[in-house]
ROMARDO-731523 format. One record per residue: x, y, z of N, C-alpha, C in turn. Coordinates in steps of 0.05 Angstrom, whole numbers, plus 5000, padded with zeros to 4 digits. Atoms other than C-alpha are relative to their C-alpha. Last residue first. Example, Ala and Ser with C-alpha at 12.3 -4.5 7.8 and 13.67 -1.06 7.14 Angstrom:
BEGIN
498449764999527349795143498550225014/501849765000524649105156501850245000/
***
This chain:
BEGIN
497650135003369119295739502750105027/497949885007362419505756502249805010/497250185000355519165752502650204998/498249925012349419685760503349745015/498350234988342219465788502750064978/497750095018337420015774502549885016/497749814993331619985819502149924970/497750075020324319905808502650115012/499050314989319619875872502249954977/499249994970317120635865502149755005/497249934997317420565794501550055023/497750175020312120105786502550085006/500150194988307020415849503049804987/499549904973307221105825500749715005/496749945006306820845752501250065025/498550135012300920475772502950114999/499850294975297020935816502449814987/497749814980298321495760500849795022/498350045009294120905711502450215010/500249715012288920815760503250014991/499149664996289620155791499750184977/498449985020284719495780501050355007/501049845024281519305842502850084977/501550115020283818725884499350134972/501949915017289118915923498249884984/503349964987291018485981499150164983/501349795015297918205949497650005014/501850095019302517726002497950284992/502249874985308417946030497650034979/502049735020313717526009497950095016/502950145005318417246071498550194983/501949785010325617386054497649905001/500749824977330016996103498450174989/497649764996334616686049499050205017/497550064987330516066051502150215007/501050064978324116406027502749905019/498949794987327116735969500449875028/496549905000327616205922500750155017/498250204989320915905937502250045002/500350084971317416605927501949775011/498049774995321416705857499649975038/496550085001318216085838501550205018/499250264991311316275855502549945006/500150004974312316915827500249865015/502949914992313516715757499950055029/500150194980320816805721497750035018/499949904972318917205665499249765015/500750164974319317085591500550115023/497749944973319517485528498549815019/501250184982316117435454502350045023/501549974982316218155427499549755015/500349774981318817955363498550035015/500549755002318717245341499850275010/503349924997323116735362498850304992/499249644996329616605326496549995010/503249835002331115805333500850325000/500750075029337715405320497650154994/498450065016337715235396499950064975/498850335006332415405432501550074978/502150195019330816195440501449695002/498850285001333116635502498249884982/500650155025332717385517501249734993/498849965026333917515590499149904972/497350175005328917395643500950134973/498249985038323617925661502449855000/497949795008321517825737500649914973/497250074998314617575753501850174993/500850295009306517615762503249864994/497850095022307818135816499549754985/498650164988301418555845502249824977/497649874989300119225823501549795011/500349924965292619085817502850075005/501649784993293019045740499650165023/502649965012298518565737498550234999/502550004976305518695751497749934984/502250035021312518465711497649985018/502550124993318318705755497550014978/502749784989324918895723497849855006/500149984972330518395719498450125013/499450274980332118465647500050085027/502450024984329219245624500549645019/500049884963336619425603497049905024/498550144982336118875552500350105026/496949975009330219135514502049895025/498349984975322918895523503450104986/497949965017317618955470502050115018/499549684997311618585503502950104985/500149835023308617975492499550275002/501649745002309217495552500650104970/499249895029310616785568498550234994/502849815002310316645648501450124968/499649835019316216075666497250194995/499549734984315915665732500350244976/502249874981311915145700500550245013/498849974967316114975644498650185016/501950094976311314725586501450055027/500850265000316014775524498949875027/500550175027314215415505500149694999/497449955027314915725574498949794978/497350184998308415675625501950114974/498750064976303116105642501949815000/499950354999301316305571501250015032/501450195013300117025541499549735008/499150324997300817515591498849844984/501650194995300218165550501249775020/500150255014303918775542498249825012/501850204994306219485569499649764982/500950095029311919835579498249805007/502450205001313720305634499949854974/501450035017320720585635497949885005/500450235022324920715695498050114980/502250094993328021415722499149744986/500349974972334021795712497449865011/502149814991335721585640499650015030/500349765017341621355614497550205003/499549734986343320915665499950194989/497650004976341120255627499750285019/497249885016336620475568501849985018/499950135022330420015590502250104987/498449755010331320175663501149874973/497250085005325119725681501750244987/498149764991317919705697503449944994/497250074992313519155657501050265012/498649815003306219195660503049985008/498349954974301318695648501550214994/498649805010294318645609502650015023/499849754993291018005606502450205004/501149815016290517475558499750215009/498749995028292716905601498050214987/501850015025290117045669501350074975/501149755024294917055731498149894983/498450015020298516535774499650254971/500150175023294216615834501950094983/500950264998294916785903500049874976/502450075001299117425890499249745007/500850315011305817645916497149914995/502350224983307118375935499449754981/501750215008313718795911497949825016/499650285001315519375947498549814979/501650215002314420095948501249744995/502649895001317520765963498149815001/501649945021323620415984497450124999/503450024990327220536049498450104976/501449875019334820346048496950085005/503050024996339220186101498450184978/500449804983346820116077497250025000/498149954977350419536054498650225012/498849794998344119346012502050025019/500749854977342318616003501550224998/497849744991341518395930499350095025/501249874980337917685910502950235011/498049924975339917395845498650165024/500849814981334816975794502250065022/499249775009337116575734499650285022/502249875003332615995754501050284982/501850165016338215455744496950254990/499649995030343715935758497849924986/501450255014340716105825500549994972/500150075025345116675860499549794993/501950245009343416915930500349984974/500450224976346717385981499349754992/500650165005350117895929499349755017/499250254996352118485973498449784983/501350184992350619185953500749744997/498650275010353419855946498349745014/499950184980348520425951501549754990/499349924978348721055902500449835028/497149905001349120785835501050105028/500049725013341420605837502650245011/503349945014342919965871500250255001/501049764982351019795868496450034992/502950055009354319145848499250305023/501749764980362419205861496750034983/497949954975367618705833498550205019/500049644998362718445780501650015025/497149935006363717695746500450355010/497750185002356217585746502950194989/498150014975351618105780502249884995/499849724987346418335727502150015017/499349885024346517675682501350265014/497450104993344417305753501950184975/498850235009337717725747503449915007/499149965034334918195791501749714995/499450275024332018175864500450164972/499950045025332818735913500649784993/499450195021332318765984499350014980/498949895019330919466015500949744979/497249924995328619426083501649984978/499949724991321219446061503050055017/500750014979321818786019500750325016/501250184991322218555955499449985024/500350004972324819155914497949755004/502649904987325819135842500649905033/500850134972331719065794497650055015/501849904987334419295718498949805029/502650075008340319275684497950045031/502149954986346419615679497549834996/502749975019353219455644498250105027/500550205020360019525656497449964986/500550314992359020075701500549914973/502650135001362020785690499649715004/500650215001367021225714497649874996/502250094980367321935695499849654993/501350225005373522235663498949875019/499850294982374622865686498649824991/497249965006374823515631501049785021/498749935033367323705643503549945007/497550185002365523345710501250114974/497250044973361523945736501749794997/498449785002358424085665501150025026/498150005021355923375655501450204994/497750154996352723365722501750034983/498349874982348523975710502649825006/498749835014346023645645501750215021/498350165012344122985682501850304979/500250175027340323365728502749944990/498350165011342623525800499049854978/500650284990338424125824501549804977/502550085001342324765796499549675013/501350244980348424995809497450104993/503249865002350725565753498249785015/501150195020358025275745497350034999/502850125003360225835785499649854978/500150085028368125945797497049845006/500550335010367726275866499749964974/499250025026370527035897499349614994/502750095004368727145965499549894978/502349785008375727205971497649875004/498849734998382326866004497750224990/501849835013378926226022501150244997/501749784986384725876055498650064975/501949935016389725226038497450225019/499949705014396325326071497850044989/499349854981396324716124499050284992/501650014977392424186084500750265015/502449975012395924346020498150035017/500649725005402324396055497450114989/499749814985402123766083499950234999/502950034987398423386025501350215031/502749825016404523605985497850015011/499049655005409923276028498350234991/500949934973405522626038501550375006/502650005000405322565964499250115034/499749655007412922595964497450165005/498649824988413222076014499850254988/501449904969407521655990501850175014/498749714991410321635916499250065023/496150035004409820885896501550255002/499050104981402020975877502749945005/499950305008400021445829501249905026/497150045004397822195840499949644999/500050245021391822575837502049894997/497450045005391023135894500049714982/500050305010384123425894503450024996/496650115021382824075927499949674996/498350204997377124495965502149924980/497549975014371625055966502549695009/498250315001364625025971502350074991/497749995022362125795988501249645004/500950015025355425936022502249894980/501349745014358826166081498650024972/499749804977363025566093498850264989/502549784999362724926061499750235020/501549914978369324456060497550234988/501349835013373023976011498450125023/500049884975379223546017496850264992/502349815012380122995960499450185030/501149874979385822495961498850324999/502149705006387422095902499550085033/499949974975392521465891498950375001/501549804994390921165821500649975034/499349765022394320585783500050315009/497950065010393219965830501750224980/500950215017387220305864503549884989/498250135006386920745925499649764981/500550175024382221355937502649844995/498050185005381621725998499049864980/499650185017375722226006502949954998/496650055000374822796061500149694975/499450274988367423216071503649924984/498150135022364623806084500549725002/497949855009360624186127501649994986/501749815011354823746146501450224987/501749834976359023216152498650194980/501449715002362222686102498450015025/500549844971368222196113498150184988/501849814999370421686066499150105022/502149834977375821216065498850184991/498549764990379120866009497950095021/499050074976376820365952501950235015/501850054983373020635896500649915030/500450405003378320955861497849965026/500050014969377921755851499049735001/497950004978381021865788499650015024/497650194996375821505751502450035014/497949955020370721975772502149744999/500850025024363321825801503249914977/499650294999365821915865499849834980/496750064998367022615854500549705005/498349945021359522705832502849904993/500750235016356922405898501650014967/497950274996361522885937499249724987/497550045012359123475890501149725016/499250105025352023235909502850054991/500750345000352523285982500149934969/497350144992356023945980499749734994/498150005021350624245934502149875004/501250135020344623975984502649964974/499950284991348824316040499449834973/501150044974349025016000500549675011/502250284998352725245943499150025028/501749944979357825735910498549785004/503349965014363025385873498250095026/501149754986371225295882496750014984/503049944999374524665872499350235016/501549814976382324635863497050044995/503149865012384924065821498750175022/501049814977392623855826496750094991/501849835007395523295785498250125024/503450004997401222945803498850154984/500949824981408322875771497349965002/500250184974411022215737499350205028/501550204994410022495669499749825028/498650195010413123135679497949845003/497549905015410123835688501449784990/497550114994403023575718503050104979/498650255013396923965704503049915002/497249884996393924525750500749694995/498650275007385624415736503850194999/497649865016381324935762502949875003/497850124994374424595778502550194987/499549924981367324835792503549975006/501450014975367725045734498549795008/501750115004372924865680497549955022/501849974983378425295681498049854993/502649915013384825075650498350105020/500350035027392224915657497850094989/503349865005396025275714499649854968/500349815012402624825733496850054990/502449935007405124285771499750344989/501550185012411023975789498150034990/498050185008416224485807498649754981/499849845026410424975824502949864980/496950135014409424435879500150154976/500550305024402724845907503149994985/497850055001401425295972500649794982/498850224985394725575978503149914987/496950024999390326135964501849755015/498750234985383726085937502850055004/500249884973378426605909501749745022/500950214989377326125846499350115036/502750065009378026715804498749795014/502349764992383527035844497149904992/501550015030387926375843497250245007/503249884995392926595896498749964974/501749895020399026155898497350115010/502549884994404326105956498150094973/500349775007410425705927497450095009/502649934985413425025936499950295000/500649695011418624925879496850125017/502549995008419124165894498650304991/500050155019426724185893496549974987/498049985025427624785927499049794980/501849715006422824635985500750064969/502250175012426423885983498150264992/499150125031433724265984496349864993/500249775024430724696039500149884978/502549915002429124086089499850214981/502750175010434923716069497750124999/499649985031439224356084498649734990/501149845011435424396156500950034972/503450004998436223756179499450214982/500350275017444123756157496750005000/499049885024445124466194499449754973/502649855008441224206256500250124968/502450145000445823566259497350264994/499250105029452424036248497149824996/499849735023450224536305499849774971/496749845006448723876351499150224980/498850015023441023676363502850175003/499649725000438323606432502049974976/502549804996434322956451500950274990/500649864983440222566457498350185008/502349885003439221956409499950205026/500950004965446621856402497250134993/497749834980447721806320498249975030/497750144987444521276275501850155012/497249905015441121806232501749785010/500250015023433921536255502350014987/499550305000436121486321499749904971/497050074995438022236313499749654996/499449965022430422376284503349875002/500150225022428221976340500950114972/498050285000431622346391498549814981/496750015010429922996360500749805007/499150005038422722826360502550054993/500550325013422322586436500450014967/497850124994425423316453499649714984/497949945020420523666411502049795001/500650095029414523296443502150084986/499750314996417523346519499349944970/501150224975418124116510500949654995/499350244997422324546464499849865020/499850164972417725096451500949715004/497149954986418725446390501049955025/499749764982411225476379503050065005/497849785012409525066317500150225015/500749745013404924546352502850175000/501149784982406023886359499750214993/503349975010406623266305499250215020/501349774978414223186301497250144990/498450094974418622586266498450215024/501950174981414922596202501049945020/498850225009420022966152498649795026/499750085023416323606152500849714993/501950035009415223596226500149884970/500450284983422523566241497249914989/497850105015423624166193499549725011/501050045023418024516227501649854977/502750134996420024426294499249964973/499750244998426924726266497649785007/498950155025423425276240501349745008/502550065017420025476302499949824975/500950174984427025446338497049854987/499450315004429325866291499649755008/500450035028424126386290501249764996/503450084994424726456370499449874971/502949804996431726576360497849845003/502150005023437626016365497750235007/500049735019443026196419498249974976/500749804982441225686469499650224978/502849955013441825146419498550255010/500649905031449025256417497050104994/499149675007449725246492499350124969/502049834983444924566494501350275000/502850025011449524246441498250205011/499249795022455824416472497550024988/500649784988452724056537500450204981/502449885000450923446490500050345013/501550114976457523456473497750084997/500749914976459023736395499249815022/502549774999461623316345499750115025/501549964970468222966340497850224985/500149724979470722956265498149935025/498650064979471522186232500150245019/497650015012466122246179501449945030/498449824986459622536202503849925001/497650075001455522216144502150165013/497949874998448022346163503449904995/499050104988441822056127503550175007/497049895005436622306089501349915030/499649894974429322076084503150094992/500049674999425721966013501350075029/502849964985425421246029499950244998/501850115020431021075975497350055012/499950315001436221486021497349924979/502450114997438222206012500149704995/501450125027445222366029497249924998/502550184992448322806083499149894972/501250115023454823186097498049825002/499550344990455223636157499649874968/501650135013456624446134500749715004/498250195014459624956182497649734986/498650134985454025476200502249784979/497449905001451525956143502149775017/497750115028446025496138502350084997/499450214992443025676207501949904978/497349924984442526406188500849745004/497249905016438226146131502350065013/497550184994432825796179502950054986/499350054963428226326190502449905007/497949774995427726406112501050075029/498250115018424925656105502350335008/498850134977419325876163503249954985/498649834980417726436114501649845019/501149964976416926006058501450095021/499150174979420426135995498050035022/497850145003419526415929501149825017/498749954988412526745935502049775001/498250154992407526735879502750055021/497049924990402227095850501249845014/498650074971396626805815502850154996/502150164990391527015750501849895026/
***
């Protein structure tokens, strides 16, 4: 399945230096290392320059690599000790508490290489070629080992409880598949919602950080192949993970045209289930219905749908801010954090409606289990609540909890009201199918102070069933509450 190399080439280049007299050094609590030079005098700056002049080109490159490894050097690995290399040597010396001359003595070079080589050995870094995935990459084989294939993923599980998990990603696909993968990965519990996201036409980068998970994802699209990796770790291992990330990023290559083919198809629920096999998916605490009330994508829903949420989304893809919560009416107004262009949005009639007329409810009856809203048909029974509440409309229709927050429309497609959670007076049990909606007039009064101007309904003719379906489903949104 894979072949490994026991040493990195640049470490091999450093071996001649390790034969020189050893300095004493110790790992500190931050993952660095500090010299203990004792009382023996070290080389003068000129002597250090003279010994440095004897280094071979590969030794000089290895020195730059070791400095880069410990975070002191960010330039090219070219063996040229220019201003950047000198500055990094001074910074390393200053960190060690010795004179920052910008020229490492023999003893200092030995200590630097010893610590570098020691870390390479402790992590077991080796070049791994996964022939099925068509990927070659350097992995910390002392920490992870191959576990299983679940296309498009190749799982490398931790060897110890505190070790990270590495997942290689490999599949054929185009830009649409790339974007679909980007959305799917963010639904995983192992990819925290907090962190930077960057998506381009040819790839994406995700960092996620929570109290118990630190994850980095890097994926590229090239020549009809989507390949990349995930490092899933825990907070508190920043130094170790920085070492691993450095080599993942620098060594990752697509070694062949091979790919783990998940049978990519449009993102149906079956395709999503296949792609996330073996990885735990993040799910919302609850989902309810809502509906668009403006061309800019503002959404109305119920307070129940957004109460106590750390994050609220519209149709799972767009984060939203709760800009209005009215406990008395039970109405909540959401403003999307990114621009939306709904296919349709609610319009407000000039009258409250006619008792006995047919109404249509659009809602996510089964929360997020179905990809589109469900239409439920019933009648407008009364223009008030059972106790004469003027803002309520009594309906007769078989609603489910997921429907709450959905729009109730008359035959022309105008808004009758918003479905409210089932409620009965204390000690009472209402007959099946008795539901209530917050009336359109009450909704208009509540949203106008928030800067939303209700759009008047203009249609007067009863819509055809197909037109009603298009309008109702186009204005209905899935509102999800996340912990």
